[in-house]
Every structure is written in C-alpha cells, then in structure tokens.
Steps between C-alpha positions, in 0.01 A plus 500: 500500500809596703559783737506832331499852641300750296604866475224753527520831300268695738624740755454459875449193725361195336323208668724196565459202280524155670714270284526212755306397808437186699198394704710348778853556602616607851282486799606857577583821324794495248777740613757441221548351158806421290552370150803283418727672248383279212131544594436127559451513877291722723543521877260669746531562874206547740394576856401130514876441558555313172683561174332346186725418211316434170591415142358759264401441138548831323327377187175414685546782754431247780660299775565139400215262569733199531539338840828628643482827311451676838695462818419644839803594717434525869828607656373836640325539833372851419383708207703470185569858387754468218614247241747527224660272245874551461607625156859395580432125459228513232219498753589170672500670844194647661560731803205565744473719801231599749400520860607236751755223439568248237535131566 
C-alpha cells in the first residue's frame, strides 16, 4: 500500500485526503509533529504534557504494532509546542520545547 500523495489536476481548493490516522494517541490535542530525516520515526507533542516517539513503517503507512514501537516521554510540565529532529546528526537528537519547565 505505502504512503502516497496524489496530485489533483483541478483548479481551486481540494478536500484533504487522510493518509494516516490513529484511534488513540495523546490524551490532549497534538500541537506539533516531526519526522526523522529518514522517515522511520515520528514524534508528536501535546497539551497533555507528553511527547510520543513512534517507529513508522512507510511501506504500510502505519505506526509499528510491535511492543516498544512507541515511547511516551514525560519530561515537560506544560504543553509541548514544538519538536524537531536534528538533521546534523542523522536524526538521532530530538529537541522539544513548550510551556513550563523540563525535568
């Protein structure tokens, strides 16, 4: 199946096509999302004060179902508003920022 983006030939705004969604994820709203440079990891930040780091299978267009394919990081004490994988080290470093302090 894979994740593919289709180009429309029509003029004007087109409805969005959902390529990936999950039934459960954060307990709050997602404020930010970042892909690792190689596309194998996805990070999301939320107003539930957590960052979720997930392995992403591009061929199946899905988050890995294996135990351990998702990690919840709880170092923020406020809304996580930004997350970014560093391109300088091949995506091994994830930087997050938001309201409040980090532990």
